[in-house]
KEKE-3310 file (N, C-alpha, C; in steps of 0.2 Angstrom, whole numbers, plus 5000, padded with zeros to 4 digits):
npx = (5523:5535:5547:5557:5568:5575:5585:5587:5600:5606:5604:5596:5585:5577:5562:5559:5548:5546:5540:5541:5553:5564:5567:5575:5578:5591:5597:5616:5614:5608:5597:5592:5581:5581:5569:5571:5585:5583:5590:5596:5604:5615:5621:5631:5625:5634:5651:5661:5645:5649:5647:5641:5637:5628:5614:5607:5588:5579:5567:5555:5545:5542:5545:5559:5572:5581:5593:5605:5622:5633:5647:5659:5667:5665:5650:5639:5629:5616:5603:5598:5584:5576:5586:5603:5622:5626)
npy = (5367:5374:5369:5373:5365:5364:5353:5349:5344:5355:5350:5352:5352:5351:5359:5364:5371:5369:5378:5393:5406:5405:5406:5404:5405:5404:5411:5414:5406:5401:5396:5395:5394:5397:5398:5401:5394:5382:5377:5375:5384:5383:5393:5406:5419:5432:5442:5442:5430:5418:5401:5385:5372:5370:5363:5353:5357:5338:5335:5349:5358:5345:5347:5348:5339:5337:5336:5346:5350:5358:5355:5363:5364:5363:5365:5350:5340:5330:5315:5321:5324:5323:5331:5334:5337:5347)
npz = (6172:6180:6191:6207:6217:6235:6245:6258:6260:6250:6238:6222:6215:6198:6187:6171:6160:6141:6132:6131:6132:6148:6164:6179:6195:6207:6222:6218:6207:6190:6179:6161:6149:6131:6118:6104:6103:6106:6119:6136:6147:6161:6175:6183:6189:6189:6185:6175:6167:6174:6165:6167:6160:6144:6138:6125:6121:6121:6114:6110:6118:6129:6147:6154:6164:6179:6193:6201:6210:6220:6223:6228:6220:6208:6199:6197:6189:6191:6183:6172:6163:6145:6140:6130:6133:6125)
capx = (5524:5540:5549:5566:5566:5580:5582:5589:5607:5610:5604:5594:5580:5575:5558:5558:5547:5553:5537:5545:5561:5563:5573:5574:5587:5594:5606:5619:5612:5603:5595:5588:5579:5580:5565:5574:5592:5581:5596:5596:5610:5614:5628:5632:5624:5643:5650:5655:5644:5652:5643:5645:5635:5624:5610:5601:5584:5580:5560:5553:5536:5542:5549:5569:5570:5589:5596:5611:5626:5639:5649:5663:5673:5660:5643:5638:5621:5612:5598:5594:5578:5574:5590:5607:5628:5630)
capy = (5369:5376:5370:5373:5365:5363:5350:5349:5343:5358:5346:5361:5347:5357:5355:5368:5372:5371:5383:5398:5408:5404:5407:5400:5409:5401:5413:5416:5399:5403:5391:5396:5390:5398:5397:5401:5393:5378:5375:5377:5387:5384:5397:5407:5424:5434:5449:5439:5425:5409:5397:5380:5368:5370:5357:5355:5351:5334:5336:5352:5358:5342:5348:5345:5340:5337:5337:5348:5349:5362:5350:5368:5365:5364:5360:5341:5337:5321:5310:5325:5320:5326:5337:5331:5341:5354)
capz = (6177:6184:6199:6208:6222:6238:6248:6267:6258:6246:6231:6217:6208:6191:6181:6169:6157:6136:6127:6129:6135:6154:6168:6185:6198:6216:6223:6210:6200:6185:6172:6158:6142:6127:6114:6097:6102:6109:6124:6141:6150:6170:6175:6190:6190:6190:6181:6168:6170:6173:6163:6166:6156:6139:6136:6121:6121:6117:6114:6112:6121:6134:6149:6157:6170:6182:6199:6202:6218:6221:6225:6231:6213:6200:6197:6195:6186:6188:6181:6168:6157:6140:6139:6132:6133:6118)
cpx = (5530:5542:5556:5566:5571:5580:5589:5599:5610:5607:5599:5591:5576:5568:5556:5554:5548:5549:5539:5549:5558:5568:5570:5583:5586:5599:5608:5619:5606:5603:5591:5589:5579:5578:5570:5580:5591:5587:5593:5604:5612:5623:5626:5631:5631:5644:5656:5652:5646:5648:5646:5641:5627:5622:5607:5595:5582:5571:5558:5546:5538:5547:5556:5566:5579:5592:5605:5616:5630:5643:5660:5667:5671:5653:5641:5630:5622:5606:5597:5591:5578:5583:5598:5616:5625:5634)
cpy = (5371:5376:5369:5371:5362:5361:5350:5349:5347:5355:5350:5351:5354:5354:5362:5366:5371:5372:5388:5400:5407:5404:5408:5405:5405:5402:5416:5409:5404:5400:5392:5393:5395:5396:5394:5395:5383:5375:5379:5377:5387:5385:5399:5413:5427:5439:5447:5433:5419:5402:5391:5374:5374:5365:5358:5349:5345:5331:5343:5355:5354:5344:5344:5344:5336:5338:5340:5349:5355:5356:5356:5369:5366:5359:5354:5339:5332:5319:5317:5320:5327:5332:5333:5338:5341:5350)
cpz = (6178:6191:6199:6215:6228:6243:6253:6263:6255:6239:6228:6213:6205:6188:6178:6160:6147:6131:6128:6132:6144:6157:6174:6190:6207:6219:6217:6204:6195:6178:6171:6153:6138:6121:6110:6097:6101:6115:6130:6143:6160:6169:6183:6188:6191:6184:6180:6170:6172:6172:6161:6164:6151:6140:6130:6120:6116:6110:6115:6114:6126:6142:6152:6164:6172:6190:6196:6209:6216:6226:6229:6226:6207:6203:6196:6195:6185:6185:6177:6162:6149:6140:6137:6132:6126:6116)
residu = (MET:ASN:ILE:LEU:LYS:VAL:ASN:ASP:ASN:ARG:MET:VAL:GLU:VAL:GLU:LEU:GLU:THR:ASP:ILE:ASP:THR:LYS:MET:GLN:TYR:ASN:ASP:LEU:VAL:ILE:LYS:TYR:LEU:ALA:GLU:SER:ASN:ILE:VAL:ILE:ILE:ALA:TYR:ASP:MET:HIS:PRO:ALA:ASP:VAL:GLN:TYR:VAL:PHE:SER:VAL:ILE:LYS:ILE:GLY:LYS:PRO:VAL:THR:PHE:LYS:CYS:TYR:ASN:THR:GLY:ILE:ARG:LEU:GLU:ILE:TYR:GLU:PRO:VAL:ASN:MET:GLU:LEU:ALA)
# end
């Protein structure tokens, strides 16, 4: 199950399945899993796109989870599970 939860403090909690290509979006924040490359891309949907992070998935088929928060300067990622910076 894919979950995108926004807390009162604007912290975004994400759980993303890694079985097939998946895309989730909150305002201009986009989280995509690309199955062929086995990566998660976290970006802002702008022209051109503003890629903030690219993560490799450690165990294919298992969900990835993380929290993120926009500090106003940069998007910060907290508590990543089943993924590592590419």
